[in-house]
N, CA, C and O atoms as a Tinker XYZ file with bonds, in Angstrom:
   556  protein
     1  N     53.754000  179.747000  284.379000    73     2
     2  CA    52.988000  180.671000  283.469000    64     1     3
     3  C     53.926000  181.800000  283.183000    63     2     4     5
     4  O     54.415000  182.437000  284.116000    81     3
     5  N     54.290000  182.170000  281.516000    73     3     6
     6  CA    55.060000  183.134000  281.202000    64     5     7
     7  C     54.656000  184.730000  281.829000    63     6     8     9
     8  O     55.460000  185.612000  282.129000    81     7
     9  N     53.338000  184.775000  281.906000    73     7    10
    10  CA    52.714000  185.966000  282.357000    64     9    11
    11  C     53.276000  186.272000  283.597000    63    10    12    13
    12  O     53.941000  187.295000  283.763000    81    11
    13  N     53.017000  185.308000  284.641000    73    11    14
    14  CA    53.845000  185.288000  286.272000    64    13    15
    15  C     55.297000  185.656000  286.134000    63    14    16    17
    16  O     55.905000  186.465000  286.836000    81    15
    17  N     55.746000  184.981000  285.178000    73    15    18
    18  CA    57.307000  185.298000  285.136000    64    17    19
    19  C     57.751000  186.437000  284.748000    63    18    20    21
    20  O     58.821000  186.871000  285.176000    81    19
    21  N     56.946000  187.149000  283.814000    73    19    22
    22  CA    57.161000  188.553000  283.364000    64    21    23
    23  C     56.954000  189.349000  284.342000    63    22    24    25
    24  O     57.761000  190.263000  284.515000    81    23
    25  N     55.856000  189.206000  285.201000    73    23    26
    26  CA    55.496000  189.973000  286.333000    64    25    27
    27  C     56.563000  189.970000  287.186000    63    26    28    29
    28  O     57.143000  191.009000  287.500000    81    27
    29  N     56.917000  188.722000  287.648000    73    27    30
    30  CA    58.149000  188.847000  288.779000    64    29    31
    31  C     59.227000  189.330000  288.495000    63    30    32    33
    32  O     59.794000  190.039000  289.326000    81    31
    33  N     59.867000  189.049000  287.104000    73    31    34
    34  CA    60.885000  189.711000  286.598000    64    33    35
    35  C     60.822000  191.249000  286.889000    63    34    36    37
    36  O     61.562000  191.821000  287.689000    81    35
    37  N     59.728000  191.917000  286.049000    73    35    38
    38  CA    59.678000  193.262000  286.290000    64    37    39
    39  C     59.870000  194.063000  287.806000    63    38    40    41
    40  O     60.485000  195.086000  288.105000    81    39
    41  N     59.053000  193.112000  288.604000    73    39    42
    42  CA    59.236000  193.628000  290.149000    64    41    43
    43  C     60.624000  193.549000  290.501000    63    42    44    45
    44  O     61.230000  194.515000  290.966000    81    43
    45  N     61.038000  192.658000  290.336000    73    43    46
    46  CA    62.384000  192.189000  290.754000    64    45    47
    47  C     63.581000  193.711000  290.230000    63    46    48    49
    48  O     64.407000  194.418000  290.807000    81    47
    49  N     63.040000  193.596000  288.904000    73    47    50
    50  CA    63.840000  194.784000  287.976000    64    49    51
    51  C     63.525000  196.120000  288.427000    63    50    52    53
    52  O     64.256000  197.041000  288.063000    81    51
    53  N     62.397000  196.374000  289.275000    73    51    54
    54  CA    62.005000  197.940000  290.083000    64    53    55
    55  C     60.763000  198.519000  288.791000    63    54    56    57
    56  O     60.399000  199.695000  288.767000    81    55
    57  N     60.316000  197.623000  287.936000    73    55    58
    58  CA    59.159000  198.245000  287.152000    64    57    59
    59  C     57.936000  197.608000  287.421000    63    58    60    61
    60  O     57.729000  196.659000  288.177000    81    59
    61  N     57.009000  198.348000  286.592000    73    59    62
    62  CA    55.622000  198.245000  287.037000    64    61    63
    63  C     54.989000  196.994000  285.612000    63    62    64    65
    64  O     55.274000  196.892000  284.419000    81    63
    65  N     54.259000  196.406000  286.327000    73    63    66
    66  CA    53.221000  195.407000  285.160000    64    65    67
    67  C     52.213000  196.369000  284.816000    63    66    68    69
    68  O     51.233000  196.471000  285.554000    81    67
    69  N     52.331000  197.151000  283.704000    73    67    70
    70  CA    51.451000  198.082000  283.377000    64    69    71
    71  C     50.296000  197.595000  282.475000    63    70    72    73
    72  O     50.488000  196.509000  281.927000    81    71
    73  N     49.346000  198.107000  282.278000    73    71    74
    74  CA    48.260000  197.449000  281.320000    64    73    75
    75  C     48.840000  197.321000  279.859000    63    74    76    77
    76  O     48.594000  196.412000  279.066000    81    75
    77  N     49.636000  198.382000  279.667000    73    75    78
    78  CA    50.557000  198.384000  278.032000    64    77    79
    79  C     51.312000  197.368000  278.022000    63    78    80    81
    80  O     51.395000  196.658000  277.020000    81    79
    81  N     52.010000  197.120000  279.167000    73    79    82
    82  CA    53.150000  195.918000  278.943000    64    81    83
    83  C     52.351000  194.787000  279.117000    63    82    84    85
    84  O     52.893000  193.794000  278.632000    81    83
    85  N     51.158000  194.542000  279.678000    73    83    86
    86  CA    50.370000  193.563000  279.775000    64    85    87
    87  C     49.850000  192.954000  278.464000    63    86    88    89
    88  O     49.645000  191.786000  278.133000    81    87
    89  N     49.679000  194.325000  277.719000    73    87    90
    90  CA    48.918000  194.018000  276.413000    64    89    91
    91  C     49.872000  193.728000  275.238000    63    90    92    93
    92  O     49.436000  192.979000  274.364000    81    91
    93  N     51.088000  194.213000  275.107000    73    91    94
    94  CA    51.996000  194.003000  274.495000    64    93    95
    95  C     52.589000  192.368000  274.578000    63    94    96    97
    96  O     52.926000  191.702000  273.599000    81    95
    97  N     52.615000  191.968000  275.859000    73    95    98
    98  CA    53.042000  190.565000  276.256000    64    97    99
    99  C     51.947000  189.573000  275.623000    63    98   100   101
   100  O     52.280000  188.598000  274.948000    81    99
   101  N     50.711000  189.884000  275.880000    73    99   102
   102  CA    49.806000  189.133000  275.667000    64   101   103
   103  C     49.714000  188.770000  273.800000    63   102   104   105
   104  O     49.527000  187.686000  273.247000    81   103
   105  N     49.889000  189.903000  273.300000    73   103   106
   106  CA    49.692000  190.063000  272.010000    64   105   107
   107  C     51.096000  188.984000  271.112000    63   106   108   109
   108  O     51.100000  188.230000  270.139000    81   107
   109  N     52.132000  189.466000  272.101000    73   107   110
   110  CA    53.479000  188.503000  271.524000    64   109   111
   111  C     53.133000  187.078000  271.651000    63   110   112   113
   112  O     53.477000  186.289000  270.770000    81   111
   113  N     52.473000  186.696000  272.691000    73   111   114
   114  CA    52.121000  184.995000  273.060000    64   113   115
   115  C     51.143000  184.543000  272.113000    63   114   116   117
   116  O     50.969000  183.324000  272.074000    81   115
   117  N     50.368000  185.371000  271.228000    73   115   118
   118  CA    49.649000  184.772000  269.904000    64   117   119
   119  C     50.521000  184.707000  268.964000    63   118   120   121
   120  O     50.115000  184.166000  267.935000    81   119
   121  N     51.984000  185.212000  268.965000    73   119   122
   122  CA    52.340000  185.227000  267.575000    64   121   123
   123  C     52.799000  183.732000  267.381000    63   122   124   125
   124  O     53.080000  183.052000  268.367000    81   123
   125  N     52.869000  183.252000  266.169000    73   123   126
   126  CA    53.591000  182.097000  265.779000    64   125   127
   127  C     54.821000  182.483000  264.791000    63   126   128   129
   128  O     54.632000  183.070000  263.725000    81   127
   129  N     56.088000  182.093000  265.256000    73   127   130
   130  CA    57.037000  182.448000  264.442000    64   129   131
   131  C     57.663000  183.926000  264.854000    63   130   132   133
   132  O     57.508000  184.516000  265.923000    81   131
   133  N     58.317000  184.294000  263.844000    73   131   134
   134  CA    59.253000  185.495000  264.005000    64   133   135
   135  C     58.416000  186.751000  263.648000    63   134   136   137
   136  O     57.633000  186.814000  262.699000    81   135
   137  N     58.707000  187.834000  264.613000    73   135   138
   138  CA    57.994000  189.244000  264.553000    64   137   139
   139  C     58.791000  190.239000  264.567000    63   138   140   141
   140  O     59.822000  190.109000  265.228000    81   139
   141  N     58.598000  191.233000  264.005000    73   139   142
   142  CA    59.389000  192.756000  264.346000    64   141   143
   143  C     58.635000  193.506000  264.911000    63   142   144   145
   144  O     57.436000  193.361000  264.675000    81   143
   145  N     59.092000  194.635000  265.913000    73   143   146
   146  CA    58.395000  195.477000  266.648000    64   145   147
   147  C     57.044000  196.246000  265.297000    63   146   148   149
   148  O     55.814000  196.239000  265.255000    81   147
   149  N     57.773000  196.627000  264.690000    73   147   150
   150  CA    56.749000  197.425000  263.689000    64   149   151
   151  C     55.595000  196.591000  263.281000    63   150   152   153
   152  O     54.453000  196.970000  263.541000    81   151
   153  N     55.825000  195.454000  262.643000    73   151   154
   154  CA    54.755000  194.656000  262.681000    64   153   155
   155  C     54.034000  194.082000  263.773000    63   154   156   157
   156  O     53.030000  193.409000  263.539000    81   155
   157  N     54.441000  194.275000  264.961000    73   155   158
   158  CA    53.494000  194.335000  266.495000    64   157   159
   159  C     52.625000  195.117000  266.430000    63   158   160   161
   160  O     51.441000  194.778000  266.424000    81   159
   161  N     53.003000  196.261000  266.370000    73   159   162
   162  CA    52.513000  197.782000  266.245000    64   161   163
   163  C     51.231000  197.636000  265.432000    63   162   164   165
   164  O     50.074000  197.718000  265.847000    81   163
   165  N     51.599000  197.440000  264.381000    73   163   166
   166  CA    50.334000  197.541000  263.181000    64   165   167
   167  C     49.448000  196.475000  263.561000    63   166   168   169
   168  O     48.243000  196.700000  263.682000    81   167
   169  N     49.941000  195.324000  263.762000    73   167   170
   170  CA    48.809000  194.103000  264.067000    64   169   171
   171  C     47.839000  194.805000  265.456000    63   170   172   173
   172  O     46.624000  194.989000  265.528000    81   171
   173  N     48.793000  195.050000  266.333000    73   171   174
   174  CA    47.796000  195.892000  267.469000    64   173   175
   175  C     46.858000  196.902000  267.339000    63   174   176   177
   176  O     45.765000  197.039000  267.889000    81   175
   177  N     47.574000  197.746000  266.351000    73   175   178
   178  CA    46.715000  199.199000  266.186000    64   177   179
   179  C     45.358000  198.753000  265.113000    63   178   180   181
   180  O     44.328000  199.427000  265.122000    81   179
   181  N     45.528000  197.483000  264.170000    73   179   182
   182  CA    44.494000  196.996000  263.478000    64   181   183
   183  C     43.414000  196.362000  264.440000    63   182   184   185
   184  O     42.207000  196.369000  264.199000    81   183
   185  N     44.019000  195.801000  265.590000    73   183   186
   186  CA    43.017000  195.238000  266.607000    64   185   187
   187  C     42.207000  196.238000  267.423000    63   186   188   189
   188  O     41.207000  195.922000  268.068000    81   187
   189  N     42.807000  197.698000  267.331000    73   187   190
   190  CA    42.061000  198.811000  268.059000    64   189   191
   191  C     43.115000  198.945000  269.465000    63   190   192   193
   192  O     42.739000  199.675000  270.382000    81   191
   193  N     43.977000  198.466000  269.541000    73   191   194
   194  CA    44.918000  198.988000  270.832000    64   193   195
   195  C     45.326000  200.223000  270.879000    63   194   196   197
   196  O     45.407000  200.792000  269.790000    81   195
   197  N     45.653000  200.902000  271.961000    73   195   198
   198  CA    46.006000  202.208000  271.751000    64   197   199
   199  C     47.520000  202.279000  272.337000    63   198   200   201
   200  O     48.094000  203.309000  272.691000    81   199
   201  N     48.058000  200.916000  272.362000    73   199   202
   202  CA    49.643000  200.789000  272.774000    64   201   203
   203  C     50.483000  201.925000  271.829000    63   202   204   205
   204  O     50.051000  202.054000  270.684000    81   203
   205  N     51.316000  202.519000  272.107000    73   203   206
   206  CA    52.180000  203.238000  271.542000    64   205   207
   207  C     53.358000  202.396000  270.820000    63   206   208   209
   208  O     53.728000  201.332000  271.317000    81   207
   209  N     53.935000  202.899000  269.636000    73   207   210
   210  CA    55.173000  202.391000  269.209000    64   209   211
   211  C     56.347000  202.131000  270.231000    63   210   212   213
   212  O     57.051000  201.144000  270.444000    81   211
   213  N     56.281000  203.517000  270.834000    73   211   214
   214  CA    57.537000  203.518000  271.964000    64   213   215
   215  C     57.294000  202.334000  273.104000    63   214   216   217
   216  O     58.158000  201.575000  273.542000    81   215
   217  N     56.064000  202.373000  273.424000    73   215   218
   218  CA    55.711000  201.057000  274.431000    64   217   219
   219  C     56.377000  200.015000  274.138000    63   218   220   221
   220  O     57.208000  199.459000  274.855000    81   219
   221  N     55.952000  199.639000  272.810000    73   219   222
   222  CA    56.487000  198.218000  272.173000    64   221   223
   223  C     58.002000  198.399000  272.073000    63   222   224   225
   224  O     58.558000  197.306000  271.966000    81   223
   225  N     58.701000  199.259000  272.075000    73   223   226
   226  CA    60.256000  199.560000  271.718000    64   225   227
   227  C     60.992000  199.374000  273.321000    63   226   228   229
   228  O     62.098000  198.893000  273.565000    81   227
   229  N     60.139000  199.839000  274.140000    73   227   230
   230  CA    60.451000  199.768000  275.636000    64   229   231
   231  C     60.169000  198.492000  276.174000    63   230   232   233
   232  O     60.762000  198.228000  277.220000    81   231
   233  N     59.447000  197.684000  275.737000    73   231   234
   234  CA    58.668000  196.855000  276.597000    64   233   235
   235  C     59.692000  195.462000  275.943000    63   234   236   237
   236  O     60.064000  194.544000  276.674000    81   235
   237  N     59.968000  195.533000  274.717000    73   235   238
   238  CA    60.432000  194.447000  274.097000    64   237   239
   239  C     62.134000  193.884000  274.812000    63   238   240   241
   240  O     62.474000  192.721000  275.033000    81   239
   241  N     62.840000  194.988000  275.008000    73   239   242
   242  CA    64.147000  194.702000  275.673000    64   241   243
   243  C     63.960000  193.834000  276.962000    63   242   244   245
   244  O     64.616000  192.854000  277.317000    81   243
   245  N     62.718000  194.547000  277.673000    73   243   246
   246  CA    62.473000  193.732000  279.166000    64   245   247
   247  C     62.266000  192.553000  278.890000    63   246   248   249
   248  O     63.035000  191.804000  279.491000    81   247
   249  N     61.234000  191.830000  277.943000    73   247   250
   250  CA    61.059000  190.715000  277.306000    64   249   251
   251  C     62.280000  189.816000  277.263000    63   250   252   253
   252  O     62.455000  188.777000  277.899000    81   251
   253  N     63.000000  190.337000  276.496000    73   251   254
   254  CA    64.614000  189.827000  276.236000    64   253   255
   255  C     65.100000  189.250000  277.418000    63   254   256   257
   256  O     65.194000  188.058000  277.708000    81   255
   257  N     65.425000  190.343000  278.123000    73   255   258
   258  CA    66.037000  190.311000  279.486000    64   257   259
   259  C     65.646000  189.307000  280.369000    63   258   260   261
   260  O     66.397000  188.705000  281.137000    81   259
   261  N     64.153000  189.108000  280.205000    73   259   262
   262  CA    63.537000  188.211000  281.195000    64   261   263
   263  C     63.402000  186.926000  280.717000    63   262   264   265
   264  O     62.570000  186.149000  281.184000    81   263
   265  N     64.298000  186.590000  279.653000    73   263   266
   266  CA    64.197000  185.412000  279.053000    64   265   267
   267  C     62.680000  184.877000  278.547000    63   266   268   269
   268  O     62.331000  183.697000  278.570000    81   267
   269  N     62.003000  185.805000  278.167000    73   267   270
   270  CA    60.426000  185.187000  277.428000    64   269   271
   271  C     60.512000  185.308000  275.921000    63   270   272   273
   272  O     59.808000  184.583000  275.218000    81   271
   273  N     61.309000  186.155000  275.416000    73   271   274
   274  CA    61.469000  186.050000  274.029000    64   273   275
   275  C     62.989000  186.222000  273.405000    63   274   276   277
   276  O     63.843000  186.666000  274.172000    81   275
   277  N     63.277000  185.972000  272.378000    73   275   278
   278  CA    64.753000  186.051000  271.862000    64   277   279
   279  C     64.902000  187.053000  270.551000    63   278   280   281
   280  O     63.997000  187.352000  269.771000    81   279
   281  N     65.926000  187.381000  270.523000    73   279   282
   282  CA    66.351000  188.450000  269.261000    64   281   283
   283  C     66.722000  187.625000  268.343000    63   282   284   285
   284  O     67.470000  186.715000  268.699000    81   283
   285  N     66.324000  187.702000  266.960000    73   283   286
   286  CA    66.971000  187.035000  266.104000    64   285   287
   287  C     67.029000  187.937000  264.844000    63   286   288   289
   288  O     66.114000  188.442000  264.194000    81   287
   289  N     68.615000  188.001000  264.665000    73   287   290
   290  CA    68.927000  189.271000  263.598000    64   289   291
   291  C     68.319000  188.438000  262.076000    63   290   292   293
   292  O     68.146000  187.262000  261.756000    81   291
   293  N     68.124000  189.802000  261.388000    73   291   294
   294  CA    67.581000  189.421000  260.108000    64   293   295
   295  C     68.415000  190.225000  259.380000    63   294   296   297
   296  O     69.132000  191.061000  259.929000    81   295
   297  N     68.384000  189.987000  257.753000    73   295   298
   298  CA    69.117000  190.542000  256.932000    64   297   299
   299  C     68.739000  192.033000  256.492000    63   298   300   301
   300  O     69.522000  192.679000  255.796000    81   299
   301  N     67.639000  192.510000  256.875000    73   299   302
   302  CA    67.108000  193.844000  256.409000    64   301   303
   303  C     67.445000  194.831000  257.665000    63   302   304   305
   304  O     66.697000  195.759000  257.975000    81   303
   305  N     68.651000  194.525000  258.348000    73   303   306
   306  CA    69.469000  195.426000  259.305000    64   305   307
   307  C     68.610000  195.882000  260.475000    63   306   308   309
   308  O     69.083000  196.845000  261.079000    81   307
   309  N     67.156000  195.288000  261.049000    73   307   310
   310  CA    66.647000  195.518000  262.116000    64   309   311
   311  C     66.203000  194.262000  262.690000    63   310   312   313
   312  O     65.897000  193.383000  261.884000    81   311
   313  N     66.114000  194.024000  263.867000    73   311   314
   314  CA    66.079000  192.881000  264.620000    64   313   315
   315  C     64.656000  192.246000  264.597000    63   314   316   317
   316  O     63.664000  192.973000  264.661000    81   315
   317  N     64.565000  191.033000  264.516000    73   315   318
   318  CA    63.088000  190.446000  264.694000    64   317   319
   319  C     63.291000  189.447000  265.917000    63   318   320   321
   320  O     64.409000  188.999000  266.171000    81   319
   321  N     61.992000  189.066000  266.778000    73   319   322
   322  CA    62.056000  188.562000  267.694000    64   321   323
   323  C     61.242000  187.005000  267.811000    63   322   324   325
   324  O     60.622000  186.730000  266.784000    81   323
   325  N     61.187000  186.287000  268.572000    73   323   326
   326  CA    60.778000  185.143000  268.798000    64   325   327
   327  C     60.299000  184.600000  270.045000    63   326   328   329
   328  O     61.132000  184.496000  270.946000    81   327
   329  N     59.057000  184.218000  270.278000    73   327   330
   330  CA    59.165000  183.562000  271.857000    64   329   331
   331  C     59.585000  182.664000  272.208000    63   330   332   333
   332  O     59.489000  181.813000  271.324000    81   331
   333  N     60.202000  182.174000  273.357000    73   331   334
   334  CA    61.066000  181.256000  274.085000    64   333   335
   335  C     60.032000  180.318000  275.082000    63   334   336   337
   336  O     60.299000  179.122000  275.200000    81   335
   337  N     59.119000  180.758000  275.630000    73   335   338
   338  CA    58.645000  179.782000  276.579000    64   337   339
   339  C     57.948000  178.584000  275.647000    63   338   340   341
   340  O     57.131000  178.769000  274.745000    81   339
   341  N     58.493000  177.293000  276.107000    73   339   342
   342  CA    58.250000  176.058000  275.845000    64   341   343
   343  C     58.445000  175.655000  274.419000    63   342   344   345
   344  O     57.778000  174.892000  273.721000    81   343
   345  N     59.535000  176.360000  274.150000    73   343   346
   346  CA    59.916000  176.245000  272.518000    64   345   347
   347  C     61.402000  175.670000  272.846000    63   346   348   349
   348  O     62.134000  176.130000  273.722000    81   347
   349  N     61.724000  174.555000  271.963000    73   347   350
   350  CA    62.939000  173.880000  272.128000    64   349   351
   351  C     64.105000  174.762000  271.386000    63   350   352   353
   352  O     63.877000  175.345000  270.326000    81   351
   353  N     65.202000  174.795000  271.957000    73   351   354
   354  CA    66.322000  175.622000  271.367000    64   353   355
   355  C     66.621000  175.010000  269.931000    63   354   356   357
   356  O     66.632000  173.826000  269.595000    81   355
   357  N     66.883000  176.267000  269.108000    73   355   358
   358  CA    67.418000  175.885000  267.963000    64   357   359
   359  C     67.842000  177.002000  267.365000    63   358   360   361
   360  O     67.718000  178.124000  267.856000    81   359
   361  N     68.547000  176.657000  265.891000    73   359   362
   362  CA    69.438000  177.956000  265.365000    64   361   363
   363  C     68.771000  178.180000  264.149000    63   362   364   365
   364  O     67.902000  177.444000  263.680000    81   363
   365  N     69.198000  179.207000  263.656000    73   363   366
   366  CA    68.766000  179.694000  262.239000    64   365   367
   367  C     69.786000  179.799000  260.902000    63   366   368   369
   368  O     70.903000  180.297000  260.762000    81   367
   369  N     69.060000  179.240000  260.176000    73   367   370
   370  CA    69.634000  179.962000  258.612000    64   369   371
   371  C     68.975000  181.035000  258.011000    63   370   372   373
   372  O     67.768000  181.004000  257.772000    81   371
   373  N     69.638000  181.903000  257.773000    73   371   374
   374  CA    68.846000  183.100000  257.063000    64   373   375
   375  C     69.559000  183.445000  255.586000    63   374   376   377
   376  O     70.768000  183.492000  255.359000    81   375
   377  N     68.462000  183.672000  254.653000    73   375   378
   378  CA    68.630000  184.146000  253.684000    64   377   379
   379  C     69.148000  185.271000  253.455000    63   378   380   381
   380  O     68.697000  186.171000  254.163000    81   379
   381  N     69.971000  185.574000  252.690000    73   379   382
   382  CA    70.320000  186.976000  252.526000    64   381   383
   383  C     69.928000  187.888000  251.385000    63   382   384   385
   384  O     70.283000  189.034000  251.107000    81   383
   385  N     69.073000  187.024000  250.792000    73   383   386
   386  CA    68.298000  187.511000  249.706000    64   385   387
   387  C     66.914000  187.894000  249.805000    63   386   388   389
   388  O     66.477000  188.974000  249.408000    81   387
   389  N     66.161000  186.884000  250.403000    73   387   390
   390  CA    64.882000  187.125000  250.306000    64   389   391
   391  C     64.408000  187.062000  251.901000    63   390   392   393
   392  O     63.261000  187.394000  252.199000    81   391
   393  N     65.325000  186.633000  252.874000    73   391   394
   394  CA    65.065000  186.647000  254.443000    64   393   395
   395  C     64.797000  185.803000  254.864000    63   394   396   397
   396  O     64.943000  185.660000  256.078000    81   395
   397  N     64.283000  184.840000  254.100000    73   395   398
   398  CA    63.469000  183.492000  254.678000    64   397   399
   399  C     64.501000  182.892000  255.877000    63   398   400   401
   400  O     65.707000  182.766000  255.665000    81   399
   401  N     63.884000  182.550000  257.130000    73   399   402
   402  CA    64.416000  181.962000  258.095000    64   401   403
   403  C     64.144000  180.561000  258.301000    63   402   404   405
   404  O     62.973000  180.221000  258.472000    81   403
   405  N     65.059000  179.710000  258.309000    73   403   406
   406  CA    65.228000  178.339000  258.642000    64   405   407
   407  C     65.501000  177.945000  259.764000    63   406   408   409
   408  O     66.703000  177.915000  260.030000    81   407
   409  N     64.578000  177.524000  260.775000    73   407   410
   410  CA    65.023000  177.151000  261.808000    64   409   411
   411  C     65.504000  175.562000  262.024000    63   410   412   413
   412  O     64.704000  174.717000  261.622000    81   411
   413  N     66.730000  175.099000  262.619000    73   411   414
   414  CA    67.059000  173.483000  262.642000    64   413   415
   415  C     67.689000  173.379000  263.926000    63   414   416   417
   416  O     68.150000  174.405000  264.427000    81   415
   417  N     67.770000  172.332000  264.501000    73   415   418
   418  CA    68.315000  171.682000  265.406000    64   417   419
   419  C     69.526000  170.640000  265.102000    63   418   420   421
   420  O     69.306000  169.765000  264.265000    81   419
   421  N     70.402000  170.676000  265.545000    73   419   422
   422  CA    71.731000  169.615000  265.478000    64   421   423
   423  C     71.916000  168.975000  266.718000    63   422   424   425
   424  O     71.947000  169.798000  267.633000    81   423
   425  N     72.040000  167.906000  267.053000    73   423   426
   426  CA    72.417000  167.419000  268.622000    64   425   427
   427  C     73.608000  167.437000  268.340000    63   426   428   429
   428  O     74.204000  167.858000  269.331000    81   427
   429  N     74.644000  167.101000  267.133000    73   427   430
   430  CA    76.086000  167.192000  266.964000    64   429   431
   431  C     76.565000  168.298000  267.214000    63   430   432   433
   432  O     77.671000  168.355000  267.750000    81   431
   433  N     75.835000  169.494000  266.878000    73   431   434
   434  CA    76.532000  170.897000  267.001000    64   433   435
   435  C     76.455000  171.187000  268.273000    63   434   436   437
   436  O     77.357000  171.882000  268.741000    81   435
   437  N     75.206000  170.665000  269.271000    73   435   438
   438  CA    75.214000  171.231000  270.508000    64   437   439
   439  C     76.197000  170.446000  271.292000    63   438   440   441
   440  O     76.937000  170.986000  272.115000    81   439
   441  N     76.209000  169.350000  271.077000    73   439   442
   442  CA    77.448000  168.435000  272.068000    64   441   443
   443  C     79.063000  168.764000  271.557000    63   442   444   445
   444  O     80.094000  168.354000  272.091000    81   443
   445  N     78.936000  169.615000  270.378000    73   443   446
   446  CA    80.381000  169.937000  269.875000    64   445   447
   447  C     80.582000  171.235000  270.610000    63   446   448   449
   448  O     81.744000  171.588000  270.810000    81   447
   449  N     79.366000  172.159000  271.135000    73   447   450
   450  CA    79.497000  173.474000  271.545000    64   449   451
   451  C     79.565000  173.228000  273.258000    63   450   452   453
   452  O     79.991000  174.125000  273.986000    81   451
   453  N     79.117000  171.969000  273.780000    73   451   454
   454  CA    79.267000  171.479000  275.207000    64   453   455
   455  C     80.711000  171.184000  275.291000    63   454   456   457
   456  O     81.472000  171.767000  276.063000    81   455
   457  N     81.001000  170.404000  274.599000    73   455   458
   458  CA    82.513000  169.869000  274.469000    64   457   459
   459  C     83.700000  170.879000  274.788000    63   458   460   461
   460  O     84.630000  170.829000  275.592000    81   459
   461  N     83.320000  171.768000  273.887000    73   459   462
   462  CA    84.440000  173.172000  273.604000    64   461   463
   463  C     84.463000  173.703000  275.130000    63   462   464   465
   464  O     85.515000  173.892000  275.741000    81   463
   465  N     83.026000  173.946000  275.737000    73   463   466
   466  CA    82.879000  174.767000  276.945000    64   465   467
   467  C     83.774000  173.959000  277.868000    63   466   468   469
   468  O     84.714000  174.457000  278.487000    81   467
   469  N     83.402000  172.613000  277.923000    73   467   470
   470  CA    84.093000  171.810000  279.079000    64   469   471
   471  C     85.527000  172.128000  278.913000    63   470   472   473
   472  O     86.111000  172.608000  279.884000    81   471
   473  N     86.079000  171.954000  277.972000    73   471   474
   474  CA    87.533000  171.971000  277.801000    64   473   475
   475  C     87.916000  173.368000  278.093000    63   474   476   477
   476  O     89.009000  173.541000  278.632000    81   475
   477  N     87.111000  174.482000  277.792000    73   475   478
   478  CA    87.596000  175.586000  278.043000    64   477   479
   479  C     87.322000  176.077000  279.813000    63   478   480   481
   480  O     87.767000  177.075000  280.379000    81   479
   481  N     86.619000  175.202000  280.265000    73   479   482
   482  CA    86.167000  175.273000  281.829000    64   481   483
   483  C     85.137000  176.788000  281.771000    63   482   484   485
   484  O     85.212000  177.717000  282.575000    81   483
   485  N     84.404000  176.713000  280.843000    73   483   486
   486  CA    83.348000  177.955000  280.255000    64   485   487
   487  C     82.090000  177.448000  280.768000    63   486   488   489
   488  O     81.719000  176.354000  280.342000    81   487
   489  N     81.263000  178.157000  281.741000    73   487   490
   490  CA    79.793000  177.971000  281.609000    64   489   491
   491  C     78.701000  178.604000  280.792000    63   490   492   493
   492  O     78.140000  179.664000  281.071000    81   491
   493  N     78.490000  177.934000  279.882000    73   491   494
   494  CA    77.774000  178.708000  278.806000    64   493   495
   495  C     76.414000  179.168000  279.515000    63   494   496   497
   496  O     76.066000  178.379000  280.394000    81   495
   497  N     75.655000  180.154000  279.352000    73   495   498
   498  CA    74.453000  180.716000  279.644000    64   497   499
   499  C     73.340000  180.177000  278.739000    63   498   500   501
   500  O     72.310000  179.608000  279.101000    81   499
   501  N     73.810000  180.516000  277.274000    73   499   502
   502  CA    72.804000  180.520000  276.247000    64   501   503
   503  C     73.622000  180.909000  274.929000    63   502   504   505
   504  O     74.737000  181.429000  274.976000    81   503
   505  N     73.092000  180.667000  274.007000    73   503   506
   506  CA    74.162000  180.762000  272.524000    64   505   507
   507  C     73.131000  180.696000  271.314000    63   506   508   509
   508  O     72.111000  180.010000  271.259000    81   507
   509  N     73.558000  181.436000  270.506000    73   507   510
   510  CA    72.650000  181.565000  269.381000    64   509   511
   511  C     73.532000  181.704000  267.979000    63   510   512   513
   512  O     74.315000  182.602000  267.668000    81   511
   513  N     73.193000  180.660000  267.325000    73   511   514
   514  CA    73.876000  180.461000  265.743000    64   513   515
   515  C     73.032000  180.725000  264.730000    63   514   516   517
   516  O     71.903000  180.270000  264.549000    81   515
   517  N     73.815000  181.694000  263.904000    73   515   518
   518  CA    72.913000  182.499000  262.626000    64   517   519
   519  C     73.945000  181.868000  261.567000    63   518   520   521
   520  O     75.161000  182.058000  261.575000    81   519
   521  N     73.174000  181.027000  260.590000    73   519   522
   522  CA    74.232000  181.012000  259.202000    64   521   523
   523  C     73.335000  181.650000  258.283000    63   522   524   525
   524  O     72.141000  181.382000  258.149000    81   523
   525  N     74.211000  182.799000  257.454000    73   523   526
   526  CA    73.542000  183.495000  256.659000    64   525   527
   527  C     74.120000  183.223000  255.536000    63   526   528   529
   528  O     75.332000  183.010000  255.482000    81   527
   529  N     73.173000  183.187000  254.265000    73   527   530
   530  CA    73.546000  182.592000  253.098000    64   529   531
   531  C     72.362000  182.422000  252.070000    63   530   532   533
   532  O     71.408000  183.177000  252.258000    81   531
   533  N     72.281000  181.570000  251.045000    73   531   534
   534  CA    71.086000  181.828000  250.132000    64   533   535
   535  C     70.254000  180.298000  250.703000    63   534   536   537
   536  O     70.700000  179.271000  251.214000    81   535
   537  N     68.939000  180.716000  250.352000    73   535   538
   538  CA    67.920000  179.528000  250.532000    64   537   539
   539  C     67.870000  178.919000  249.097000    63   538   540   541
   540  O     68.326000  179.569000  248.157000    81   539
   541  N     67.387000  177.825000  248.932000    73   539   542
   542  CA    67.410000  176.970000  247.872000    64   541   543
   543  C     66.467000  177.821000  246.486000    63   542   544   545
   544  O     66.790000  177.838000  245.298000    81   543
   545  N     65.268000  178.458000  247.122000    73   543   546
   546  CA    64.689000  179.072000  246.229000    64   545   547
   547  C     65.616000  180.278000  245.666000    63   546   548   549
   548  O     65.376000  180.599000  244.502000    81   547
   549  N     66.662000  181.001000  246.348000    73   547   550
   550  CA    67.261000  181.876000  245.641000    64   549   551
   551  C     68.698000  181.802000  245.034000    63   550   552   553
   552  O     69.411000  182.688000  244.563000    81   551
   553  N     68.942000  180.138000  245.235000    73   551   554
   554  CA    70.092000  179.785000  244.865000    64   553   555
   555  C     71.204000  180.052000  245.215000    63   554   556
   556  O     72.170000  179.538000  244.651000    81   555
């Protein structure tokens, strides 16, 4: 369960699993797709949460370090995130005009990356591929 994983990660790192962190984590687990910290803050405030924007910005890096969410860069110069548990690895095509994100998975690209790592005797822990360009709607 992701909640237990986050608790254990915080404990190992010497942090407490506070009520605010639990509330932030729970809200993120409800989100489908990508989100940014400000959207998360507004959503939580709309639901009556007392969580501060600062707590959200402090908790998100902990969730990234714990492998529970992943940072996805966007064109508007601030980071967006997505949750990782139970989600198959994928990469992103990002429209530099409208910001649309298209998720994709390519077994051929994955095999090529693995082959390059083997050739270089490199042990990959994780990777991220972002292709910036224009979506079909923006031409």
